[in-house]
Kinemage of the C-alpha trace (Angstrom):
@kinemage 1
@onewidth
@group {chain A} dominant
@subgroup {mainchain}
@vectorlist {calphas} color= white
{ca unk a 1} P 108.928 128.307 112.307
{ca unk a 2} L 106.805 126.358 109.841
{ca unk a 3} L 109.561 126.779 107.259
{ca unk a 4} L 112.177 125.347 109.628
{ca unk a 5} L 109.888 122.476 110.601
{ca unk a 6} L 109.225 121.699 106.927
{ca unk a 7} L 112.968 121.558 106.239
{ca unk a 8} L 113.609 119.288 109.229
{ca unk a 9} L 110.824 116.851 108.312
{ca unk a 10} L 111.687 116.880 104.599
{ca unk a 11} L 115.402 116.272 105.089
{ca unk a 12} L 114.691 113.534 107.671
{ca unk a 13} L 112.399 111.692 105.243
{ca unk a 14} L 114.654 112.167 102.211
{ca unk a 15} L 117.937 111.267 103.901
{ca unk a 16} L 116.247 108.450 105.814
{ca unk a 17} L 115.038 106.896 102.549
{ca unk a 18} L 118.400 107.340 100.805
{ca unk a 19} L 120.408 105.914 103.722
{ca unk a 20} L 117.959 103.028 104.143
{ca unk a 21} L 118.269 102.068 100.461
{ca unk a 22} L 122.077 102.329 100.641
{ca unk a 23} L 122.355 100.100 103.695
{ca unk a 24} L 119.724 97.739 102.296
{ca unk a 25} L 122.053 97.138 99.346
{ca unk a 26} L 124.885 96.085 101.672
{ca unk a 27} L 122.439 94.016 103.766
{ca unk a 28} L 120.918 92.088 100.852
{ca unk a 29} L 124.315 91.392 99.281
{ca unk a 30} L 125.686 90.182 102.619
{ca unk a 31} L 122.692 87.891 103.107
{ca unk a 32} L 123.052 86.593 99.542
{ca unk a 33} L 126.646 85.553 100.233
{ca unk a 34} L 125.684 84.138 103.662
{ca unk a 35} L 127.503 86.729 105.758
{ca unk a 36} L 126.141 87.076 109.291
{ca unk a 37} L 124.681 90.563 109.759
{ca unk a 38} L 124.689 91.659 113.390
{ca unk a 39} L 123.186 95.171 113.108
{ca unk a 40} L 121.146 97.152 110.563
{ca unk a 41} L 121.011 100.744 111.848
{ca unk a 42} L 119.599 104.005 110.587
{ca unk a 43} L 121.713 106.611 112.370
{ca unk a 44} L 124.729 106.269 114.628
{ca unk a 45} L 125.293 106.175 118.350
{ca unk a 46} L 122.991 104.855 121.042
{ca unk a 47} L 120.019 102.676 120.083
{ca unk a 48} L 116.666 104.490 120.287
{ca unk a 49} L 114.168 101.891 119.139
{ca unk a 50} L 114.260 98.668 117.169
{ca unk a 51} L 113.668 94.955 117.186
{ca unk a 52} L 115.664 91.768 116.797
{ca unk a 53} L 114.799 89.193 114.191
{ca unk a 54} L 117.006 86.146 113.961
{ca unk a 55} L 120.664 87.116 114.291
{ca unk a 56} L 120.179 90.790 113.316
{ca unk a 57} L 119.315 93.825 115.451
{ca unk a 58} L 117.266 96.293 113.366
{ca unk a 59} L 117.451 99.713 115.008
{ca unk a 60} L 117.112 103.467 114.737
{ca unk a 61} L 119.960 105.231 116.511
{ca unk a 62} L 120.194 108.634 118.120
{ca unk a 63} L 122.373 110.501 115.568
{ca unk a 64} L 120.474 110.741 112.234
{ca unk a 65} L 123.587 111.377 110.112
{ca unk a 66} L 123.689 108.198 108.080
{ca unk a 67} L 123.534 104.528 108.954
{ca unk a 68} L 125.450 101.287 108.853
{ca unk a 69} L 125.286 97.538 108.477
{ca unk a 70} L 127.594 95.713 110.890
{ca unk a 71} L 128.694 92.323 109.618
{ca unk a 72} L 130.480 89.663 111.637
{ca unk a 73} L 134.252 89.927 111.267
{ca unk a 74} L 133.943 93.080 109.180
{ca unk a 75} L 136.758 94.972 110.938
{ca unk a 76} L 140.122 93.516 109.875
{ca unk a 77} L 141.769 95.186 112.905
{ca unk a 78} L 139.760 92.948 115.250
{ca unk a 79} L 141.114 89.763 113.759
{ca unk a 80} L 139.188 86.760 112.471
{ca unk a 81} L 137.822 83.755 114.347
{ca unk a 82} L 137.758 81.660 111.188
{ca unk a 83} L 133.943 81.497 111.131
{ca unk a 84} L 133.015 80.884 107.448
{ca unk a 85} L 130.123 83.358 107.816
{ca unk a 86} L 132.404 86.253 108.746
{ca unk a 87} L 132.918 89.021 106.205
{ca unk a 88} L 136.698 88.555 106.092
{ca unk a 89} L 136.266 84.810 105.491
{ca unk a 90} L 134.558 85.417 102.162
{ca unk a 91} L 136.435 85.608 98.833
{ca unk a 92} L 137.546 89.099 97.837
{ca unk a 93} L 135.147 89.254 94.886
{ca unk a 94} L 132.191 88.633 97.202
{ca unk a 95} L 133.390 91.313 99.654
{ca unk a 96} L 133.810 93.698 96.717
{ca unk a 97} L 130.242 93.081 95.551
{ca unk a 98} L 128.918 93.616 99.100
{ca unk a 99} L 130.749 96.960 99.247
{ca unk a 100} L 129.523 97.944 95.769
{ca unk a 101} L 125.886 97.035 96.459
{ca unk a 102} L 125.225 100.114 98.630
{ca unk a 103} L 126.234 102.766 96.056
{ca unk a 104} L 124.572 100.700 93.310
{ca unk a 105} L 121.249 100.809 95.159
{ca unk a 106} L 121.520 104.610 95.447
{ca unk a 107} L 122.119 104.901 91.706
{ca unk a 108} L 119.180 102.588 90.983
{ca unk a 109} L 117.007 104.632 93.374
{ca unk a 110} L 117.952 107.834 91.526
{ca unk a 111} L 116.835 106.252 88.255
{ca unk a 112} L 113.780 104.527 89.709
{ca unk a 113} L 112.377 107.698 91.266
{ca unk a 114} L 112.417 109.509 87.933
{ca unk a 115} L 110.660 106.797 85.904
{ca unk a 116} L 107.125 107.298 87.314
{ca unk a 117} L 107.632 111.078 87.216
{ca unk a 118} L 108.534 110.964 83.516
{ca unk a 119} L 105.603 108.645 82.828
{ca unk a 120} L 103.287 111.349 84.195
{ca unk a 121} L 104.996 114.612 83.146
{ca unk a 122} L 108.182 114.654 81.105
{ca unk a 123} L 109.293 118.269 80.520
{ca unk a 124} L 109.644 119.454 76.942
{ca unk a 125} L 110.887 122.961 76.219
{ca unk a 126} L 110.317 124.372 72.764
{ca unk a 127} L 113.639 126.235 72.966
{ca unk a 128} L 115.771 123.340 74.202
{ca unk a 129} L 114.378 120.945 71.602
{ca unk a 130} L 115.163 123.263 68.675
{ca unk a 131} L 118.223 122.789 66.411
{ca unk a 132} L 121.174 124.944 67.455
{ca unk a 133} L 120.768 127.783 64.963
{ca unk a 134} L 122.483 130.951 66.187
{ca unk a 135} L 120.506 134.196 66.243
{ca unk a 136} L 123.281 136.353 67.723
{ca unk a 137} L 126.742 136.090 69.274
{ca unk a 138} L 127.672 138.202 72.285
{ca unk a 139} L 130.773 140.347 71.699
{ca unk a 140} L 133.895 139.117 73.461
{ca unk a 141} L 132.289 135.778 74.363
{ca unk a 142} L 133.895 132.343 73.826
{ca unk a 143} L 131.658 131.861 70.788
{ca unk a 144} L 132.807 135.190 69.307
{ca unk a 145} L 136.444 134.240 69.876
{ca unk a 146} L 135.787 130.892 68.188
{ca unk a 147} L 134.456 132.675 65.092
{ca unk a 148} L 130.784 131.698 65.319
{ca unk a 149} L 128.482 134.142 63.493
{ca unk a 150} L 124.769 134.880 63.570
{ca unk a 151} L 122.950 132.536 61.204
{ca unk a 152} L 125.349 129.622 61.730
{ca unk a 153} L 123.820 126.186 62.231
{ca unk a 154} L 125.865 124.001 64.577
{ca unk a 155} L 125.951 120.546 63.012
{ca unk a 156} L 128.389 118.911 65.450
{ca unk a 157} L 129.530 119.704 68.996
{ca unk a 158} L 132.211 117.311 70.178
{ca unk a 159} L 130.782 113.875 69.455
{ca unk a 160} L 127.156 115.073 69.209
{ca unk a 161} L 125.846 115.358 65.646
{ca unk a 162} L 123.113 117.901 64.834
{ca unk a 163} L 122.687 118.989 68.471
{ca unk a 164} L 119.679 120.826 69.768
{ca unk a 165} L 120.223 123.584 72.333
{ca unk a 166} L 119.966 121.212 75.295
{ca unk a 167} L 122.562 118.843 73.831
{ca unk a 168} L 124.848 121.749 72.963
{ca unk a 169} L 124.586 123.086 76.511
{ca unk a 170} L 125.420 119.655 77.948
{ca unk a 171} L 128.430 119.291 75.644
{ca unk a 172} L 129.637 122.765 76.637
{ca unk a 173} L 129.188 122.073 80.364
{ca unk a 174} L 131.474 119.054 80.047
{ca unk a 175} L 134.193 121.096 78.306
{ca unk a 176} L 134.586 124.076 80.642
{ca unk a 177} L 138.012 125.641 80.014
{ca unk a 178} L 138.759 122.888 77.505
{ca unk a 179} L 138.499 122.994 73.690
{ca unk a 180} L 135.171 121.813 72.283
{ca unk a 181} L 135.363 121.085 68.527
{ca unk a 182} L 132.462 122.578 66.569
{ca unk a 183} L 131.297 122.103 63.018
{ca unk a 184} L 129.007 124.846 61.730
{ca unk a 185} L 127.150 125.206 58.479
{ca unk a 186} L 127.483 128.711 57.043
{ca unk a 187} L 125.778 129.081 53.733
{ca unk a 188} L 126.823 126.015 51.775
{ca unk a 189} L 130.086 125.460 53.669
{ca unk a 190} L 130.996 123.387 56.733
{ca unk a 191} L 133.505 125.180 58.969
{ca unk a 192} L 135.594 123.581 61.715
{ca unk a 193} L 135.861 125.805 64.796
{ca unk a 194} L 137.024 125.393 68.389
{ca unk a 195} L 134.972 126.732 71.282
{ca unk a 196} L 136.358 127.028 74.818
{ca unk a 197} L 133.408 127.422 77.260
{ca unk a 198} L 134.198 129.303 80.463
{ca unk a 199} L 132.663 129.497 83.933
{ca unk a 200} L 131.991 133.013 85.167
{ca unk a 201} L 130.879 134.549 88.443
{ca unk a 202} L 130.835 133.181 91.962
{ca unk a 203} L 128.401 130.443 90.947
{ca unk a 204} L 130.573 129.283 88.013
{ca unk a 205} L 127.740 129.912 85.555
{ca unk a 206} L 128.477 128.498 82.125
{ca unk a 207} L 129.176 131.065 79.420
{ca unk a 208} L 129.522 130.417 75.702
{ca unk a 209} L 127.854 133.517 74.233
{ca unk a 210} L 125.417 131.952 71.761
{ca unk a 211} L 121.929 133.442 71.548
{ca unk a 212} L 119.031 131.470 70.041
{ca unk a 213} L 116.136 133.298 68.447
{ca unk a 214} L 113.448 132.000 70.729
{ca unk a 215} L 110.628 133.618 72.675
{ca unk a 216} L 111.398 134.662 76.248
{ca unk a 217} L 108.543 133.766 78.579
{ca unk a 218} L 107.765 134.941 82.103
{ca unk a 219} L 107.797 131.858 84.347
{ca unk a 220} L 106.759 133.391 87.663
{ca unk a 221} L 106.197 136.770 89.312
{ca unk a 222} L 106.987 137.400 92.975
{ca unk a 223} L 103.989 138.749 94.909
{ca unk a 224} L 104.395 142.429 95.801
{ca unk a 225} L 107.361 142.866 93.447
{ca unk a 226} L 107.675 145.716 90.913
{ca unk a 227} L 106.752 143.243 88.150
{ca unk a 228} L 103.573 142.228 89.978
{ca unk a 229} L 102.659 145.855 90.679
{ca unk a 230} L 103.116 146.679 86.975
{ca unk a 231} L 100.676 143.924 85.984
{ca unk a 232} L 103.102 141.354 84.517
{ca unk a 233} L 101.765 137.807 84.622
{ca unk a 234} L 103.276 134.327 84.205
{ca unk a 235} L 103.014 133.254 80.577
{ca unk a 236} L 103.646 136.748 79.168
{ca unk a 237} L 106.180 136.800 76.325
{ca unk a 238} L 108.894 139.461 76.498
{ca unk a 239} L 109.348 140.979 73.044
{ca unk a 240} L 111.553 143.944 73.905
{ca unk a 241} L 112.990 146.191 76.595
{ca unk a 242} L 113.617 149.935 76.279
{ca unk a 243} L 112.890 149.821 72.565
{ca unk a 244} L 115.358 146.991 71.830
{ca unk a 245} L 114.424 143.448 70.824
{ca unk a 246} L 114.821 140.967 73.653
{ca unk a 247} L 117.198 138.338 72.257
{ca unk a 248} L 118.892 137.101 75.405
{ca unk a 249} L 117.963 136.625 79.032
{ca unk a 250} L 121.077 138.414 80.267
{ca unk a 251} L 120.348 141.429 78.056
{ca unk a 252} L 117.096 141.903 80.000
{ca unk a 253} L 118.883 141.552 83.345
{ca unk a 254} L 121.597 143.948 82.226
{ca unk a 255} L 119.088 146.580 81.129
{ca unk a 256} L 117.315 146.298 84.500
{ca unk a 257} L 120.569 146.630 86.465
{ca unk a 258} L 121.677 149.619 84.396
{ca unk a 259} L 118.344 151.357 84.873
{ca unk a 260} L 118.720 151.144 88.675
{ca unk a 261} L 115.793 153.251 89.996
{ca unk a 262} L 114.657 154.471 86.565
{ca unk a 263} L 111.673 152.733 84.945
{ca unk a 264} L 112.311 150.206 82.193
{ca unk a 265} L 109.835 149.848 79.340
{ca unk a 266} L 108.810 146.280 78.528
{ca unk a 267} L 107.019 145.156 75.403
{ca unk a 268} L 104.972 142.014 76.087
{ca unk a 269} L 102.629 139.694 74.235
{ca unk a 270} L 99.729 138.234 76.224
{ca unk a 271} L 97.630 136.031 74.002
{ca unk a 272} L 96.783 138.311 71.070
{ca unk a 273} L 97.472 141.500 73.017
{ca unk a 274} L 100.632 143.588 72.785
{ca unk a 275} L 101.306 145.381 76.067
{ca unk a 276} L 103.706 148.216 76.892
{ca unk a 277} L 104.427 148.376 80.620
{ca unk a 278} L 106.788 150.532 82.686
{ca unk a 279} L 108.479 148.809 85.635
{ca unk a 280} L 110.754 150.447 88.201
{ca unk a 281} L 113.521 148.114 89.513
{ca unk a 282} L 114.155 147.742 93.219
{ca unk a 283} L 117.098 146.468 95.254
{ca unk a 284} L 116.302 142.811 95.978
{ca unk a 285} L 118.148 139.661 97.018
{ca unk a 286} L 118.130 136.995 94.271
{ca unk a 287} L 117.361 133.376 95.259
{ca unk a 288} L 120.541 131.841 96.654
{ca unk a 289} L 122.412 135.145 96.267
{ca unk a 290} L 124.546 136.969 98.777
{ca unk a 291} L 124.235 140.575 97.599
{ca unk a 292} L 121.245 142.684 96.646
{ca unk a 293} L 120.893 143.939 93.099
{ca unk a 294} L 118.359 145.862 91.070
{ca unk a 295} L 115.582 143.502 90.013
{ca unk a 296} L 111.899 143.609 89.127
{ca unk a 297} L 110.942 140.295 90.746
{ca unk a 298} L 110.185 137.836 87.984
{ca unk a 299} L 111.688 134.657 86.557
{ca unk a 300} L 111.824 134.102 82.831
{ca unk a 301} L 113.149 131.496 80.415
{ca unk a 302} L 113.490 130.692 76.754
{ca unk a 303} L 110.709 128.872 75.013
{ca unk a 304} L 107.543 127.387 76.401
{ca unk a 305} L 107.805 124.333 78.622
{ca unk a 306} L 105.118 121.730 78.390
{ca unk a 307} L 104.770 118.182 79.678
{ca unk a 308} L 104.104 114.901 77.917
{ca unk a 309} L 103.428 111.340 79.093
{ca unk a 310} L 106.135 108.784 78.291
{ca unk a 311} L 105.627 105.025 78.083
{ca unk a 312} L 107.558 102.987 80.643
{ca unk a 313} L 110.386 102.004 78.302
{ca unk a 314} L 111.024 105.579 77.128
{ca unk a 315} L 110.671 106.939 80.682
{ca unk a 316} L 113.312 104.454 81.860
{ca unk a 317} L 115.607 105.388 78.974
{ca unk a 318} L 115.262 109.108 79.747
{ca unk a 319} L 115.828 108.505 83.474
{ca unk a 320} L 119.026 106.562 82.733
{ca unk a 321} L 120.180 109.214 80.244
{ca unk a 322} L 119.593 112.151 82.583
{ca unk a 323} L 121.236 110.416 85.539
{ca unk a 324} L 124.202 109.510 83.336
{ca unk a 325} L 124.548 113.150 82.306
{ca unk a 326} L 124.353 114.287 85.935
{ca unk a 327} L 126.895 111.635 86.928
{ca unk a 328} L 129.347 112.943 84.333
{ca unk a 329} L 128.838 116.472 85.668
{ca unk a 330} L 129.438 115.302 89.260
{ca unk a 331} L 132.648 113.527 88.248
{ca unk a 332} L 133.737 116.564 86.256
{ca unk a 333} L 133.163 118.734 89.340
{ca unk a 334} L 135.255 116.317 91.422
{ca unk a 335} L 138.038 116.571 88.851
{ca unk a 336} L 137.842 120.376 88.925
{ca unk a 337} L 137.989 120.382 92.721
{ca unk a 338} L 141.112 118.203 92.710
{ca unk a 339} L 142.789 120.294 90.005
{ca unk a 340} L 141.870 123.573 91.708
{ca unk a 341} L 139.607 124.751 88.845
{ca unk a 342} L 136.596 124.831 91.180
{ca unk a 343} L 136.271 126.051 94.743
{ca unk a 344} L 135.244 123.648 97.548
{ca unk a 345} L 132.859 126.445 98.575
{ca unk a 346} L 130.548 125.080 95.876
{ca unk a 347} L 129.924 121.982 98.007
{ca unk a 348} L 126.764 121.899 100.098
{ca unk a 349} L 126.695 120.390 103.584
{ca unk a 350} L 123.796 119.271 105.783
{ca unk a 351} L 122.395 122.801 106.158
{ca unk a 352} L 122.533 123.425 102.410
{ca unk a 353} L 120.906 120.065 101.683
{ca unk a 354} L 118.202 120.781 104.255
{ca unk a 355} L 117.502 124.167 102.657
{ca unk a 356} L 117.247 122.724 99.126
{ca unk a 357} L 115.091 119.839 100.322
{ca unk a 358} L 112.844 122.174 102.313
{ca unk a 359} L 112.324 124.449 99.317
{ca unk a 360} L 111.327 121.446 97.203
{ca unk a 361} L 108.984 120.174 99.921
{ca unk a 362} L 107.144 123.510 100.028
{ca unk a 363} L 106.207 123.291 96.341
{ca unk a 364} L 102.561 122.487 95.535
{ca unk a 365} L 103.427 119.070 94.041
{ca unk a 366} L 105.783 116.246 95.023
{ca unk a 367} L 107.675 116.368 91.724
{ca unk a 368} L 110.405 118.805 92.882
{ca unk a 369} L 110.976 116.845 96.101
{ca unk a 370} L 111.252 113.565 94.197
{ca unk a 371} L 113.725 115.191 91.808
{ca unk a 372} L 115.862 116.494 94.685
{ca unk a 373} L 115.767 113.061 96.351
{ca unk a 374} L 116.936 111.480 93.098
{ca unk a 375} L 119.834 113.927 92.777
{ca unk a 376} L 120.972 113.482 96.397
{ca unk a 377} L 120.798 109.691 96.027
{ca unk a 378} L 122.885 109.823 92.846
{ca unk a 379} L 125.420 112.086 94.552
{ca unk a 380} L 125.654 109.753 97.550
{ca unk a 381} L 126.103 106.717 95.324
{ca unk a 382} L 128.892 108.306 93.294
{ca unk a 383} L 130.664 109.903 96.265
{ca unk a 384} L 130.675 106.585 98.126
{ca unk a 385} L 132.531 105.034 95.187
{ca unk a 386} L 135.398 107.519 95.467
{ca unk a 387} L 138.634 105.737 96.443
{ca unk a 388} L 138.738 107.326 99.906
{ca unk a 389} L 139.352 105.058 102.927
{ca unk a 390} L 136.299 104.566 105.190
{ca unk a 391} L 134.067 104.981 102.110
{ca unk a 392} L 132.856 101.997 100.088
{ca unk a 393} L 135.184 103.033 97.280
{ca unk a 394} L 138.166 102.836 99.638
{ca unk a 395} L 137.312 99.242 100.570
{ca unk a 396} L 136.824 98.377 96.910
{ca unk a 397} L 140.237 99.880 96.093
{ca unk a 398} L 141.929 97.848 98.848
{ca unk a 399} L 140.272 94.662 97.594
{ca unk a 400} L 141.402 95.347 94.025
{ca unk a 401} L 144.963 96.022 95.180
{ca unk a 402} L 144.990 92.834 97.261
{ca unk a 403} L 143.638 90.879 94.293
{ca unk a 404} L 146.522 92.149 92.138
{ca unk a 405} L 149.088 91.451 94.882
{ca unk a 406} L 147.428 88.092 95.692
{ca unk a 407} L 147.925 88.783 99.378
{ca unk a 408} L 146.413 90.968 102.082
{ca unk a 409} L 147.769 94.441 102.766
{ca unk a 410} L 149.255 94.554 106.277
{ca unk a 411} L 146.953 95.624 109.107
{ca unk a 412} L 149.359 98.421 110.086
{ca unk a 413} L 149.165 99.973 106.605
{ca unk a 414} L 145.381 99.643 106.543
{ca unk a 415} L 145.086 101.250 109.960
{ca unk a 416} L 147.208 104.266 108.991
{ca unk a 417} L 145.373 104.715 105.684
{ca unk a 418} L 141.949 104.500 107.332
{ca unk a 419} L 143.007 107.002 109.987
{ca unk a 420} L 144.133 109.411 107.258
{ca unk a 421} L 140.884 108.886 105.349
{ca unk a 422} L 138.801 109.505 108.454
{ca unk a 423} L 140.728 112.697 109.229
{ca unk a 424} L 140.208 113.876 105.637
{ca unk a 425} L 136.454 113.320 105.826
{ca unk a 426} L 136.225 115.110 109.182
{ca unk a 427} L 138.092 118.120 107.759
{ca unk a 428} L 135.932 118.114 104.625
{ca unk a 429} L 132.695 117.944 106.619
{ca unk a 430} L 133.919 120.722 108.909
{ca unk a 431} L 134.665 122.862 105.871
{ca unk a 432} L 131.309 122.339 104.137
{ca unk a 433} L 129.363 122.862 107.376
{ca unk a 434} L 131.296 126.098 107.952
{ca unk a 435} L 130.403 127.218 104.415
{ca unk a 436} L 126.762 126.321 105.055
{ca unk a 437} L 126.703 128.413 108.220
{ca unk a 438} L 128.530 131.323 106.553
{ca unk a 439} L 126.024 131.312 103.667
{ca unk a 440} L 123.082 131.143 106.066
{ca unk a 441} L 124.419 134.000 108.232
{ca unk a 442} L 125.165 136.129 105.164
{ca unk a 443} L 121.673 135.502 103.786
{ca unk a 444} L 120.137 136.424 107.162
{ca unk a 445} L 122.059 139.710 107.414
{ca unk a 446} L 121.179 140.692 103.848
{ca unk a 447} L 117.529 140.290 104.719
């Protein structure tokens, strides 16, 4: 019950903040251009509480699924009285800026939330910051097909010169199923290769097949799990499994799955100690998974993550950079959805968002929750700019078309287009909510 309550409170606070900032953008832009604002509402439907100041009713409404700013003369179907303070009486460029202000505020919020976080603790991972020097190439992988060999140093990936592993991973994630030009240094030669990253599995996990020679560190151990019972602790370095060197994370997972109920032998370094521990896998449900598999109950990663303090200017630059990278990934996902390369099942609805937000809220610090809030705000800002009627992007598109035509689109055409856009959004929301429920029911049964 506490878990459910945490999710409800967390999602209410997070979505309330994001919606408030979005509508505040529309409100401030409307006020700037002297448009009369009749209502500023968080939520839809009947008015719960609020107050009136001047010409505007500030309220919280009964359905907490968004919010709106109602401006005088905003609905073109209702006609115009000719009042110069009505929305439709304003020049198109002013109406466009009012529509754009909401998504812009969400994007600025996404950046602004990360700046103080990065000023206090900016994550640095010794593996991700290292130059992309290949320790091994998995057989049959995209990298193997491209001709990459162990010992190669990747000196260019797409437009990125001398990439580290994080930059290489980002370049690969933006080229899924598309050629990514590589330049590698092998001995004294520079070779030009072409890598085609692929997405594998139900979660579309990126696969390129390059293995860096970096330490693998235990991040966390689940209480009561086989790993905990064997004495494994966070911070332990995994040197080998079943007598083989541990070069890749998936090689450890594969060895555990193949062992099933037989013990696996792990070689670990803890400080200056070398430990040899036997761990017996057990059928467990992975986080976010739908089917049980043989696991030992620990999370591990390459390298050692540590945190540094960034000055304001550098924190702002990193916040802009990371949000730009995420924005490109979101747009790439939208493109894949339209082209059929990605399944709409990957989209999360209200239940999925509540679950993610609740998990972040239960962490011992606020950093994960702030990060999730930033990501949701960025998503909302970008999605609202899509050229879909009833979204801000749809209004912007109409205004651009009317500017090119130098006349208004007929009310009949607008009405039909908005009806189609509304029906599309209803169908999409129905689909993602159904997926949310199906995932939740499946997770419940597997437990």
